[in-house]
LOSE-943089 format. One record per residue: residue number from 1; x, y, z of N, C-alpha, C in turn. Coordinates in nm, 3 decimals. Layout:
N
@n = NUM&neast = X&nnorth = Y&nup = Z&caeast = X&canorth = Y&caup = Z&ceast = X&cnorth = Y&cup = Z
...
REM end
This chain:
157
@n = 1&neast = -0.281&nnorth = 1.417&nup = -0.941&caeast = -0.187&canorth = 1.351&caup = -0.839&ceast = -0.217&cnorth = 1.208&cup = -0.874
@n = 2&neast = -0.087&nnorth = 1.143&nup = -0.857&caeast = -0.100&canorth = 0.977&caup = -0.854&ceast = -0.068&cnorth = 0.923&cup = -0.721
@n = 3&neast = -0.168&nnorth = 0.932&nup = -0.629&caeast = -0.147&canorth = 0.874&caup = -0.488&ceast = -0.187&cnorth = 0.720&cup = -0.499
@n = 4&neast = -0.084&nnorth = 0.637&nup = -0.460&caeast = -0.123&canorth = 0.503&caup = -0.452&ceast = -0.071&cnorth = 0.458&cup = -0.305
@n = 5&neast = -0.182&nnorth = 0.360&nup = -0.251&caeast = -0.148&canorth = 0.318&caup = -0.111&ceast = -0.080&cnorth = 0.170&cup = -0.128
@n = 6&neast = 0.016&nnorth = 0.120&nup = -0.049&caeast = 0.060&canorth = -0.021&caup = -0.064&ceast = 0.038&cnorth = -0.061&cup = 0.076
@n = 7&neast = -0.030&nnorth = -0.191&nup = 0.083&caeast = -0.052&canorth = -0.245&caup = 0.217&ceast = -0.005&cnorth = -0.381&cup = 0.211
@n = 8&neast = 0.034&nnorth = -0.442&nup = 0.339&caeast = 0.086&canorth = -0.571&caup = 0.331&ceast = 0.119&cnorth = -0.615&cup = 0.495
@n = 9&neast = 0.155&nnorth = -0.728&nup = 0.479&caeast = 0.208&canorth = -0.783&caup = 0.639&ceast = 0.338&cnorth = -0.707&cup = 0.704
@n = 10&neast = 0.320&nnorth = -0.716&nup = 0.815&caeast = 0.433&canorth = -0.647&caup = 0.910&ceast = 0.539&cnorth = -0.735&cup = 0.938
@n = 11&neast = 0.508&nnorth = -0.885&nup = 0.902&caeast = 0.616&canorth = -0.979&caup = 0.943&ceast = 0.616&cnorth = -1.071&cup = 0.819
@n = 12&neast = 0.727&nnorth = -1.049&nup = 0.734&caeast = 0.733&canorth = -1.126&caup = 0.610&ceast = 0.849&cnorth = -1.192&cup = 0.578
@n = 13&neast = 0.846&nnorth = -1.285&nup = 0.495&caeast = 0.963&canorth = -1.334&caup = 0.438&ceast = 1.047&cnorth = -1.264&cup = 0.341
@n = 14&neast = 1.176&nnorth = -1.284&nup = 0.316&caeast = 1.256&canorth = -1.206&caup = 0.239&ceast = 1.204&cnorth = -1.209&cup = 0.096
@n = 15&neast = 1.137&nnorth = -1.309&nup = 0.047&caeast = 1.091&canorth = -1.310&caup = -0.091&ceast = 0.968&cnorth = -1.206&cup = -0.108
@n = 16&neast = 0.895&nnorth = -1.200&nup = -0.021&caeast = 0.799&canorth = -1.096&caup = -0.017&ceast = 0.844&cnorth = -0.950&cup = -0.008
@n = 17&neast = 0.972&nnorth = -0.931&nup = 0.069&caeast = 1.027&canorth = -0.795&caup = 0.080&ceast = 1.080&cnorth = -0.751&cup = -0.054
@n = 18&neast = 1.141&nnorth = -0.855&nup = -0.110&caeast = 1.188&canorth = -0.822&caup = -0.256&ceast = 1.071&cnorth = -0.781&cup = -0.356
@n = 19&neast = 0.949&nnorth = -0.842&nup = -0.341&caeast = 0.838&canorth = -0.804&caup = -0.426&ceast = 0.800&cnorth = -0.663&cup = -0.409
@n = 20&neast = 0.809&nnorth = -0.617&nup = -0.254&caeast = 0.748&canorth = -0.486&caup = -0.210&ceast = 0.844&cnorth = -0.371&cup = -0.259
@n = 21&neast = 0.999&nnorth = -0.421&nup = -0.229&caeast = 1.105&canorth = -0.327&caup = -0.288&ceast = 1.089&cnorth = -0.294&cup = -0.442
@n = 22&neast = 1.057&nnorth = -0.406&nup = -0.538&caeast = 1.037&canorth = -0.358&caup = -0.659&ceast = 0.914&cnorth = -0.301&cup = -0.682
@n = 23&neast = 0.810&nnorth = -0.314&nup = -0.610&caeast = 0.700&canorth = -0.238&caup = -0.633&ceast = 0.708&cnorth = -0.094&cup = -0.605
@n = 24&neast = 0.782&nnorth = -0.061&nup = -0.496&caeast = 0.827&canorth = 0.068&caup = -0.452&ceast = 0.905&cnorth = 0.130&cup = -0.557
@n = 25&neast = 1.002&nnorth = 0.060&nup = -0.610&caeast = 1.092&canorth = 0.130&caup = -0.736&ceast = 1.008&cnorth = 0.163&cup = -0.843
@n = 26&neast = 0.918&nnorth = 0.077&nup = -0.879&caeast = 0.833&canorth = 0.086&caup = -1.010&ceast = 0.732&cnorth = 0.205&cup = -0.976
@n = 27&neast = 0.675&nnorth = 0.207&nup = -0.870&caeast = 0.601&canorth = 0.338&caup = -0.825&ceast = 0.663&cnorth = 0.445&cup = -0.830
@n = 28&neast = 0.778&nnorth = 0.474&nup = -0.773&caeast = 0.858&canorth = 0.590&caup = -0.780&ceast = 0.891&cnorth = 0.647&cup = -0.920
@n = 29&neast = 0.928&nnorth = 0.544&nup = -0.993&caeast = 0.966&canorth = 0.565&caup = -1.144&ceast = 0.837&cnorth = 0.612&cup = -1.220
@n = 30&neast = 0.707&nnorth = 0.568&nup = -1.184&caeast = 0.594&canorth = 0.618&caup = -1.263&ceast = 0.543&cnorth = 0.749&cup = -1.197
@n = 31&neast = 0.623&nnorth = 0.811&nup = -1.090&caeast = 0.577&canorth = 0.938&caup = -1.044&ceast = 0.471&cnorth = 0.941&cup = -0.928
@n = 32&neast = 0.444&nnorth = 0.832&nup = -0.888&caeast = 0.347&canorth = 0.811&caup = -0.789&ceast = 0.403&cnorth = 0.851&cup = -0.657
@n = 33&neast = 0.299&nnorth = 0.924&nup = -0.565&caeast = 0.315&canorth = 0.945&caup = -0.420&ceast = 0.265&cnorth = 0.817&cup = -0.338
@n = 34&neast = 0.368&nnorth = 0.747&nup = -0.267&caeast = 0.322&canorth = 0.625&caup = -0.209&ceast = 0.273&cnorth = 0.655&cup = -0.065
@n = 35&neast = 0.177&nnorth = 0.593&nup = -0.027&caeast = 0.128&canorth = 0.598&caup = 0.114&ceast = 0.122&cnorth = 0.445&cup = 0.164
@n = 36&neast = 0.177&nnorth = 0.425&nup = 0.296&caeast = 0.164&canorth = 0.304&caup = 0.349&ceast = 0.154&cnorth = 0.317&cup = 0.497
@n = 37&neast = 0.147&nnorth = 0.205&nup = 0.574&caeast = 0.146&canorth = 0.224&caup = 0.726&ceast = 0.270&cnorth = 0.261&cup = 0.803
@n = 38&neast = 0.370&nnorth = 0.262&nup = 0.734&caeast = 0.489&canorth = 0.311&caup = 0.793&ceast = 0.594&cnorth = 0.258&cup = 0.883
@n = 39&neast = 0.535&nnorth = 0.124&nup = 0.905&caeast = 0.613&canorth = 0.049&caup = 1.010&ceast = 0.714&cnorth = -0.054&cup = 0.954
@n = 40&neast = 0.707&nnorth = -0.188&nup = 0.974&caeast = 0.790&canorth = -0.286&caup = 0.918&ceast = 0.735&cnorth = -0.374&cup = 0.827
@n = 41&neast = 0.801&nnorth = -0.483&nup = 0.781&caeast = 0.742&canorth = -0.570&caup = 0.678&ceast = 0.746&cnorth = -0.503&cup = 0.552
@n = 42&neast = 0.612&nnorth = -0.531&nup = 0.464&caeast = 0.591&canorth = -0.478&caup = 0.337&ceast = 0.595&cnorth = -0.321&cup = 0.347
@n = 43&neast = 0.554&nnorth = -0.250&nup = 0.463&caeast = 0.547&canorth = -0.115&caup = 0.471&ceast = 0.717&cnorth = -0.062&cup = 0.443
@n = 44&neast = 0.775&nnorth = -0.131&nup = 0.527&caeast = 0.947&canorth = -0.087&caup = 0.526&ceast = 1.009&cnorth = -0.110&cup = 0.384
@n = 45&neast = 0.969&nnorth = -0.238&nup = 0.337&caeast = 1.035&canorth = -0.282&caup = 0.201&ceast = 0.983&cnorth = -0.189&cup = 0.091
@n = 46&neast = 0.854&nnorth = -0.154&nup = 0.073&caeast = 0.813&canorth = -0.072&caup = -0.014&ceast = 0.884&cnorth = 0.076&cup = -0.010
@n = 47&neast = 0.874&nnorth = 0.121&nup = 0.116&caeast = 0.930&canorth = 0.251&caup = 0.125&ceast = 1.083&cnorth = 0.244&cup = 0.110
@n = 48&neast = 1.150&nnorth = 0.143&nup = 0.133&caeast = 1.283&canorth = 0.125&caup = 0.068&ceast = 1.302&cnorth = 0.150&cup = -0.085
@n = 49&neast = 1.225&nnorth = 0.061&nup = -0.148&caeast = 1.210&canorth = 0.080&caup = -0.306&ceast = 1.180&cnorth = 0.223&cup = -0.350
@n = 50&neast = 1.096&nnorth = 0.284&nup = -0.301&caeast = 1.049&canorth = 0.417&caup = -0.340&ceast = 1.177&cnorth = 0.519&cup = -0.313
@n = 51&neast = 1.232&nnorth = 0.493&nup = -0.205&caeast = 1.354&canorth = 0.601&caup = -0.176&ceast = 1.480&cnorth = 0.561&cup = -0.266
@n = 52&neast = 1.499&nnorth = 0.436&nup = -0.301&caeast = 1.600&canorth = 0.416&caup = -0.378&ceast = 1.605&cnorth = 0.487&cup = -0.508
@n = 53&neast = 1.484&nnorth = 0.506&nup = -0.560&caeast = 1.435&canorth = 0.567&caup = -0.670&ceast = 1.411&cnorth = 0.735&cup = -0.652
@n = 54&neast = 1.444&nnorth = 0.768&nup = -0.535&caeast = 1.431&canorth = 0.918&caup = -0.503&ceast = 1.273&cnorth = 0.955&cup = -0.517
@n = 55&neast = 1.190&nnorth = 0.850&nup = -0.474&caeast = 1.031&canorth = 0.897&caup = -0.476&ceast = 1.005&cnorth = 0.944&cup = -0.346
@n = 56&neast = 0.870&nnorth = 0.972&nup = -0.338&caeast = 0.798&canorth = 1.020&caup = -0.215&ceast = 0.724&cnorth = 0.918&cup = -0.151
@n = 57&neast = 0.766&nnorth = 0.883&nup = -0.026&caeast = 0.667&canorth = 0.778&caup = 0.039&ceast = 0.625&cnorth = 0.838&cup = 0.179
@n = 58&neast = 0.503&nnorth = 0.818&nup = 0.219&caeast = 0.447&canorth = 0.876&caup = 0.341&ceast = 0.394&cnorth = 0.774&cup = 0.428
@n = 59&neast = 0.440&nnorth = 0.753&nup = 0.544&caeast = 0.396&canorth = 0.662&caup = 0.641&ceast = 0.294&cnorth = 0.703&cup = 0.721
@n = 60&neast = 0.156&nnorth = 0.651&nup = 0.733&caeast = 0.053&canorth = 0.681&caup = 0.832&ceast = 0.064&cnorth = 0.588&cup = 0.950
@n = 61&neast = 0.122&nnorth = 0.647&nup = 1.061&caeast = 0.159&canorth = 0.559&caup = 1.184&ceast = 0.037&cnorth = 0.537&cup = 1.280
@n = 62&neast = 0.034&nnorth = 0.445&nup = 1.336&caeast = -0.092&canorth = 0.398&caup = 1.426&ceast = -0.044&cnorth = 0.485&cup = 1.571
@n = 63&neast = 0.062&nnorth = 0.522&nup = 1.588&caeast = 0.097&canorth = 0.562&caup = 1.734&ceast = 0.117&cnorth = 0.731&cup = 1.730
@n = 64&neast = 0.174&nnorth = 0.768&nup = 1.832&caeast = 0.192&canorth = 0.931&caup = 1.843&ceast = 0.319&cnorth = 0.974&cup = 1.817
@n = 65&neast = 0.428&nnorth = 0.882&nup = 1.774&caeast = 0.555&canorth = 0.937&caup = 1.769&ceast = 0.608&cnorth = 0.909&cup = 1.605
@n = 66&neast = 0.635&nnorth = 1.014&nup = 1.554&caeast = 0.702&canorth = 1.007&caup = 1.409&ceast = 0.820&cnorth = 0.923&cup = 1.409
@n = 67&neast = 0.908&nnorth = 0.900&nup = 1.521&caeast = 1.015&canorth = 0.827&caup = 1.534&ceast = 0.997&cnorth = 0.683&cup = 1.520
@n = 68&neast = 0.875&nnorth = 0.656&nup = 1.532&caeast = 0.841&canorth = 0.504&caup = 1.524&ceast = 0.817&cnorth = 0.450&cup = 1.393
@n = 69&neast = 0.835&nnorth = 0.555&nup = 1.295&caeast = 0.818&canorth = 0.521&caup = 1.145&ceast = 0.957&cnorth = 0.458&cup = 1.105
@n = 70&neast = 0.954&nnorth = 0.370&nup = 1.004&caeast = 1.060&canorth = 0.322&caup = 0.958&ceast = 1.160&cnorth = 0.409&cup = 0.888
@n = 71&neast = 1.283&nnorth = 0.375&nup = 0.890&caeast = 1.391&canorth = 0.483&caup = 0.835&ceast = 1.385&cnorth = 0.505&cup = 0.684
@n = 72&neast = 1.296&nnorth = 0.457&nup = 0.603&caeast = 1.318&canorth = 0.500&caup = 0.466&ceast = 1.195&cnorth = 0.595&cup = 0.419
@n = 73&neast = 1.106&nnorth = 0.631&nup = 0.532&caeast = 0.998&canorth = 0.721&caup = 0.508&ceast = 1.055&cnorth = 0.860&cup = 0.470
@n = 74&neast = 0.972&nnorth = 0.932&nup = 0.361&caeast = 1.016&canorth = 1.063&caup = 0.348&ceast = 0.928&cnorth = 1.150&cup = 0.439
@n = 75&neast = 0.815&nnorth = 1.111&nup = 0.499&caeast = 0.750&canorth = 1.166&caup = 0.603&ceast = 0.666&cnorth = 1.079&cup = 0.675
@n = 76&neast = 0.658&nnorth = 1.093&nup = 0.804&caeast = 0.583&canorth = 1.018&caup = 0.899&ceast = 0.470&cnorth = 1.090&cup = 0.959
@n = 77&neast = 0.357&nnorth = 1.047&nup = 0.958&caeast = 0.231&canorth = 1.107&caup = 0.995&ceast = 0.176&cnorth = 1.033&cup = 1.130
@n = 78&neast = 0.206&nnorth = 1.056&nup = 1.244&caeast = 0.162&canorth = 1.000&caup = 1.372&ceast = 0.016&cnorth = 1.021&cup = 1.391
@n = 79&neast = -0.083&nnorth = 0.918&nup = 1.389&caeast = -0.204&canorth = 0.956&caup = 1.402&ceast = -0.269&cnorth = 0.930&cup = 1.547
@n = 80&neast = -0.194&nnorth = 0.838&nup = 1.622&caeast = -0.252&canorth = 0.838&caup = 1.760&ceast = -0.380&cnorth = 0.725&cup = 1.759
@n = 81&neast = -0.396&nnorth = 0.661&nup = 1.641&caeast = -0.538&canorth = 0.592&caup = 1.606&ceast = -0.531&cnorth = 0.460&cup = 1.630
@n = 82&neast = -0.414&nnorth = 0.392&nup = 1.645&caeast = -0.398&canorth = 0.260&caup = 1.636&ceast = -0.453&cnorth = 0.192&cup = 1.535
@n = 83&neast = -0.515&nnorth = 0.082&nup = 1.514&caeast = -0.552&canorth = 0.007&caup = 1.390&ceast = -0.648&cnorth = 0.083&cup = 1.310
@n = 84&neast = -0.719&nnorth = 0.185&nup = 1.366&caeast = -0.811&canorth = 0.264&caup = 1.313&ceast = -0.749&cnorth = 0.354&cup = 1.197
@n = 85&neast = -0.622&nnorth = 0.355&nup = 1.198&caeast = -0.528&canorth = 0.442&caup = 1.112&ceast = -0.542&cnorth = 0.340&cup = 0.965
@n = 86&neast = -0.578&nnorth = 0.227&nup = 0.960&caeast = -0.591&canorth = 0.142&caup = 0.847&ceast = -0.684&cnorth = 0.203&cup = 0.746
@n = 87&neast = -0.791&nnorth = 0.274&nup = 0.813&caeast = -0.884&canorth = 0.341&caup = 0.721&ceast = -0.817&cnorth = 0.462&cup = 0.637
@n = 88&neast = -0.723&nnorth = 0.546&nup = 0.707&caeast = -0.660&canorth = 0.652&caup = 0.635&ceast = -0.552&cnorth = 0.598&cup = 0.546
@n = 89&neast = -0.496&nnorth = 0.488&nup = 0.562&caeast = -0.402&canorth = 0.423&caup = 0.465&ceast = -0.478&cnorth = 0.394&cup = 0.336
@n = 90&neast = -0.593&nnorth = 0.329&nup = 0.356&caeast = -0.679&canorth = 0.299&caup = 0.248&ceast = -0.715&cnorth = 0.410&cup = 0.168
@n = 91&neast = -0.768&nnorth = 0.509&nup = 0.240&caeast = -0.834&canorth = 0.648&caup = 0.174&ceast = -0.718&cnorth = 0.717&cup = 0.113
@n = 92&neast = -0.609&nnorth = 0.715&nup = 0.147&caeast = -0.493&canorth = 0.807&caup = 0.099&ceast = -0.475&cnorth = 0.785&cup = -0.061
@n = 93&neast = -0.490&nnorth = 0.660&nup = -0.110&caeast = -0.460&canorth = 0.634&caup = -0.232&ceast = -0.565&cnorth = 0.611&cup = -0.322
@n = 94&neast = -0.562&nnorth = 0.652&nup = -0.458&caeast = -0.670&canorth = 0.618&caup = -0.548&ceast = -0.684&cnorth = 0.485&cup = -0.580
@n = 95&neast = -0.583&nnorth = 0.416&nup = -0.561&caeast = -0.585&canorth = 0.268&caup = -0.589&ceast = -0.489&cnorth = 0.220&cup = -0.471
@n = 96&neast = -0.524&nnorth = 0.091&nup = -0.428&caeast = -0.453&canorth = 0.034&caup = -0.328&ceast = -0.378&cnorth = -0.111&cup = -0.394
@n = 97&neast = -0.252&nnorth = -0.119&nup = -0.368&caeast = -0.174&canorth = -0.239&caup = -0.393&ceast = -0.150&cnorth = -0.327&cup = -0.258
@n = 98&neast = -0.212&nnorth = -0.444&nup = -0.262&caeast = -0.182&canorth = -0.534&caup = -0.149&ceast = -0.076&cnorth = -0.644&cup = -0.184
@n = 99&neast = 0.008&nnorth = -0.653&nup = -0.092&caeast = 0.130&canorth = -0.754&caup = -0.096&ceast = 0.120&cnorth = -0.841&cup = 0.016
@n = 100&neast = 0.069&nnorth = -0.973&nup = 0.005&caeast = 0.055&canorth = -1.054&caup = 0.116&ceast = -0.031&cnorth = -1.004&cup = 0.225
@n = 101&neast = 0.009&nnorth = -1.038&nup = 0.346&caeast = -0.064&canorth = -0.976&caup = 0.445&ceast = -0.149&cnorth = -1.068&cup = 0.546
@n = 102&neast = -0.208&nnorth = -1.025&nup = 0.645&caeast = -0.306&canorth = -1.085&caup = 0.735&ceast = -0.407&cnorth = -1.003&cup = 0.770
@n = 103&neast = -0.481&nnorth = -0.997&nup = 0.894&caeast = -0.580&canorth = -0.927&caup = 0.935&ceast = -0.594&cnorth = -0.778&cup = 0.912
@n = 104&neast = -0.467&nnorth = -0.710&nup = 0.940&caeast = -0.465&canorth = -0.573&caup = 0.929&ceast = -0.457&cnorth = -0.540&cup = 0.769
@n = 105&neast = -0.402&nnorth = -0.618&nup = 0.679&caeast = -0.400&canorth = -0.585&caup = 0.544&ceast = -0.557&cnorth = -0.617&cup = 0.479
@n = 106&neast = -0.618&nnorth = -0.715&nup = 0.550&caeast = -0.760&canorth = -0.742&caup = 0.512&ceast = -0.838&cnorth = -0.624&cup = 0.542
@n = 107&neast = -0.825&nnorth = -0.571&nup = 0.661&caeast = -0.899&canorth = -0.455&caup = 0.714&ceast = -0.887&cnorth = -0.343&cup = 0.605
@n = 108&neast = -0.753&nnorth = -0.327&nup = 0.571&caeast = -0.732&canorth = -0.193&caup = 0.477&ceast = -0.785&cnorth = -0.211&cup = 0.339
@n = 109&neast = -0.768&nnorth = -0.328&nup = 0.276&caeast = -0.816&canorth = -0.381&caup = 0.158&ceast = -0.987&cnorth = -0.363&cup = 0.165
@n = 110&neast = -1.046&nnorth = -0.411&nup = 0.266&caeast = -1.184&canorth = -0.402&caup = 0.302&ceast = -1.241&cnorth = -0.266&cup = 0.301
@n = 111&neast = -1.170&nnorth = -0.167&nup = 0.363&caeast = -1.200&canorth = -0.039&caup = 0.362&ceast = -1.201&cnorth = 0.012&cup = 0.229
@n = 112&neast = -1.080&nnorth = 0.004&nup = 0.150&caeast = -1.069&canorth = 0.048&caup = 0.014&ceast = -1.187&cnorth = -0.014&cup = -0.077
@n = 113&neast = -1.215&nnorth = -0.131&nup = -0.083&caeast = -1.323&canorth = -0.184&caup = -0.160&ceast = -1.459&cnorth = -0.110&cup = -0.120
@n = 114&neast = -1.478&nnorth = -0.114&nup = 0.000&caeast = -1.606&canorth = -0.042&caup = 0.041&ceast = -1.615&cnorth = 0.091&cup = 0.011
@n = 115&neast = -1.514&nnorth = 0.165&nup = -0.021&caeast = -1.517&canorth = 0.307&caup = -0.059&ceast = -1.514&cnorth = 0.322&cup = -0.213
@n = 116&neast = -1.530&nnorth = 0.201&nup = -0.276&caeast = -1.540&canorth = 0.190&caup = -0.425&ceast = -1.390&cnorth = 0.194&cup = -0.489
@n = 117&neast = -1.298&nnorth = 0.175&nup = -0.422&caeast = -1.154&canorth = 0.187&caup = -0.474&ceast = -1.107&cnorth = 0.040&cup = -0.505
@n = 118&neast = -1.029&nnorth = 0.020&nup = -0.611&caeast = -0.977&canorth = -0.088&caup = -0.662&ceast = -0.863&cnorth = -0.131&cup = -0.594
@n = 119&neast = -0.851&nnorth = -0.254&nup = -0.563&caeast = -0.730&canorth = -0.320&caup = -0.480&ceast = -0.666&cnorth = -0.416&cup = -0.592
@n = 120&neast = -0.532&nnorth = -0.394&nup = -0.611&caeast = -0.467&canorth = -0.477&caup = -0.703&ceast = -0.381&cnorth = -0.563&cup = -0.609
@n = 121&neast = -0.390&nnorth = -0.695&nup = -0.611&caeast = -0.337&canorth = -0.781&caup = -0.519&ceast = -0.228&cnorth = -0.889&cup = -0.548
@n = 122&neast = -0.114&nnorth = -0.893&nup = -0.480&caeast = 0.010&canorth = -0.987&caup = -0.530&ceast = -0.005&cnorth = -1.078&cup = -0.394
@n = 123&neast = -0.003&nnorth = -1.196&nup = -0.402&caeast = 0.003&canorth = -1.284&caup = -0.283&ceast = -0.116&cnorth = -1.362&cup = -0.240
@n = 124&neast = -0.118&nnorth = -1.415&nup = -0.123&caeast = -0.222&canorth = -1.526&caup = -0.101&ceast = -0.354&cnorth = -1.462&cup = -0.056
@n = 125&neast = -0.378&nnorth = -1.336&nup = -0.036&caeast = -0.497&canorth = -1.287&caup = 0.027&ceast = -0.610&cnorth = -1.303&cup = -0.094
@n = 126&neast = -0.732&nnorth = -1.316&nup = -0.064&caeast = -0.841&canorth = -1.315&caup = -0.155&ceast = -0.961&cnorth = -1.253&cup = -0.080
@n = 127&neast = -1.023&nnorth = -1.162&nup = -0.158&caeast = -1.157&canorth = -1.103&caup = -0.122&ceast = -1.237&cnorth = -1.092&cup = -0.231
@n = 128&neast = -1.372&nnorth = -1.101&nup = -0.212&caeast = -1.472&canorth = -1.098&caup = -0.321&ceast = -1.580&cnorth = -0.994&cup = -0.293
@n = 129&neast = -1.555&nnorth = -0.864&nup = -0.357&caeast = -1.664&canorth = -0.780&caup = -0.349&ceast = -1.792&cnorth = -0.825&cup = -0.411
@n = 130&neast = -1.913&nnorth = -0.780&nup = -0.344&caeast = -2.033&canorth = -0.829&caup = -0.380&ceast = -2.123&cnorth = -0.715&cup = -0.440
@n = 131&neast = -2.109&nnorth = -0.589&nup = -0.375&caeast = -2.193&canorth = -0.493&caup = -0.390&ceast = -2.145&cnorth = -0.396&cup = -0.538
@n = 132&neast = -2.244&nnorth = -0.347&nup = -0.590&caeast = -2.202&canorth = -0.283&caup = -0.720&ceast = -2.121&cnorth = -0.160&cup = -0.674
@n = 133&neast = -2.142&nnorth = -0.095&nup = -0.582&caeast = -2.062&canorth = 0.027&caup = -0.537&ceast = -1.909&cnorth = 0.005&cup = -0.489
@n = 134&neast = -1.889&nnorth = -0.133&nup = -0.468&caeast = -1.745&canorth = -0.159&caup = -0.412&ceast = -1.671&cnorth = -0.166&cup = -0.538
@n = 135&neast = -1.516&nnorth = -0.144&nup = -0.485&caeast = -1.426&canorth = -0.139&caup = -0.605&ceast = -1.395&cnorth = -0.296&cup = -0.637
@n = 136&neast = -1.318&nnorth = -0.304&nup = -0.733&caeast = -1.267&canorth = -0.440&caup = -0.783&ceast = -1.158&cnorth = -0.487&cup = -0.720
@n = 137&neast = -1.153&nnorth = -0.628&nup = -0.707&caeast = -1.027&canorth = -0.690&caup = -0.643&ceast = -0.967&cnorth = -0.763&cup = -0.755
@n = 138&neast = -0.828&nnorth = -0.724&nup = -0.788&caeast = -0.769&canorth = -0.763&caup = -0.904&ceast = -0.627&cnorth = -0.833&cup = -0.856
@n = 139&neast = -0.640&nnorth = -0.974&nup = -0.893&caeast = -0.519&canorth = -1.046&caup = -0.873&ceast = -0.425&cnorth = -1.042&cup = -0.971
@n = 140&neast = -0.293&nnorth = -1.020&nup = -0.950&caeast = -0.178&canorth = -1.004&caup = -1.054&ceast = -0.075&cnorth = -1.116&cup = -0.990
@n = 141&neast = 0.045&nnorth = -1.125&nup = -1.074&caeast = 0.134&canorth = -1.224&caup = -1.033&ceast = 0.260&cnorth = -1.153&cup = -1.006
@n = 142&neast = 0.297&nnorth = -1.022&nup = -1.084&caeast = 0.423&canorth = -0.970&caup = -1.067&ceast = 0.418&cnorth = -0.828&cup = -1.014
@n = 143&neast = 0.529&nnorth = -0.773&nup = -0.976&caeast = 0.539&canorth = -0.626&caup = -0.913&ceast = 0.512&cnorth = -0.522&cup = -1.058
@n = 144&neast = 0.553&nnorth = -0.568&nup = -1.151&caeast = 0.527&canorth = -0.482&caup = -1.294&ceast = 0.384&cnorth = -0.479&cup = -1.329
@n = 145&neast = 0.316&nnorth = -0.596&nup = -1.320&caeast = 0.196&canorth = -0.605&caup = -1.351&ceast = 0.083&cnorth = -0.527&cup = -1.243
@n = 146&neast = 0.135&nnorth = -0.534&nup = -1.096&caeast = 0.083&canorth = -0.474&caup = -1.012&ceast = 0.073&cnorth = -0.314&cup = -1.037
@n = 147&neast = 0.197&nnorth = -0.264&nup = -1.049&caeast = 0.208&canorth = -0.123&caup = -1.059&ceast = 0.159&cnorth = -0.076&cup = -1.201
@n = 148&neast = 0.159&nnorth = -0.142&nup = -1.315&caeast = 0.100&canorth = -0.100&caup = -1.434&ceast = -0.051&cnorth = -0.093&cup = -1.421
@n = 149&neast = -0.126&nnorth = -0.192&nup = -1.350&caeast = -0.265&canorth = -0.200&caup = -1.338&ceast = -0.292&cnorth = -0.091&cup = -1.241
@n = 150&neast = -0.234&nnorth = -0.066&nup = -1.133&caeast = -0.271&canorth = 0.052&caup = -1.047&ceast = -0.271&cnorth = 0.175&cup = -1.101
@n = 151&neast = -0.142&nnorth = 0.195&nup = -1.178&caeast = -0.111&canorth = 0.336&caup = -1.227&ceast = -0.231&cnorth = 0.359&cup = -1.333
@n = 152&neast = -0.257&nnorth = 0.259&nup = -1.405&caeast = -0.357&canorth = 0.274&caup = -1.507&ceast = -0.520&cnorth = 0.293&cup = -1.441
@n = 153&neast = -0.538&nnorth = 0.232&nup = -1.350&caeast = -0.663&canorth = 0.267&caup = -1.282&ceast = -0.666&cnorth = 0.394&cup = -1.212
@n = 154&neast = -0.555&nnorth = 0.439&nup = -1.143&caeast = -0.544&canorth = 0.558&caup = -1.072&ceast = -0.572&cnorth = 0.676&cup = -1.166
@n = 155&neast = -0.508&nnorth = 0.657&nup = -1.296&caeast = -0.519&canorth = 0.778&caup = -1.396&ceast = -0.655&cnorth = 0.774&cup = -1.448
@n = 156&neast = -0.749&nnorth = 0.679&nup = -1.453&caeast = -0.876&canorth = 0.681&caup = -1.500&ceast = -0.970&cnorth = 0.750&cup = -1.413
@n = 157&neast = -0.928&nnorth = 0.766&nup = -1.287&caeast = -1.004&canorth = 0.832&caup = -1.192&ceast = -1.022&cnorth = 0.987&cup = -1.213
REM end
């Protein structure tokens, strides 16, 4: 299975949304199942891109109601865990793609790295893994580069 998580900010400018939509489209074309936090911002935009290409996108929600997920999700999984659900978003993918973001995105990327998962990042966020057991933090510039890198890494696992 080609499970890839996409993380990013819940409040984003339109340029970041366009990047996330393109990442979603490319992941769907690659046959990936996409996991995200299921709400607004990057989560909604990536879900839109996945669905435009008839792909599968699952939202792992912080609350108790599946109705709180964005309209583009294929499935919404309400956890009732609040921000603790960030761990589940990171755990769901073999690789994580980070698109911009703030503290929630940093927590998800940190969880992924701590578990030895690679994080492919587009945008201003920067993390530096220091332990041998941690995953790699790979900076890229384009949606195509992010998806190609993530898919290659996921297939190596």
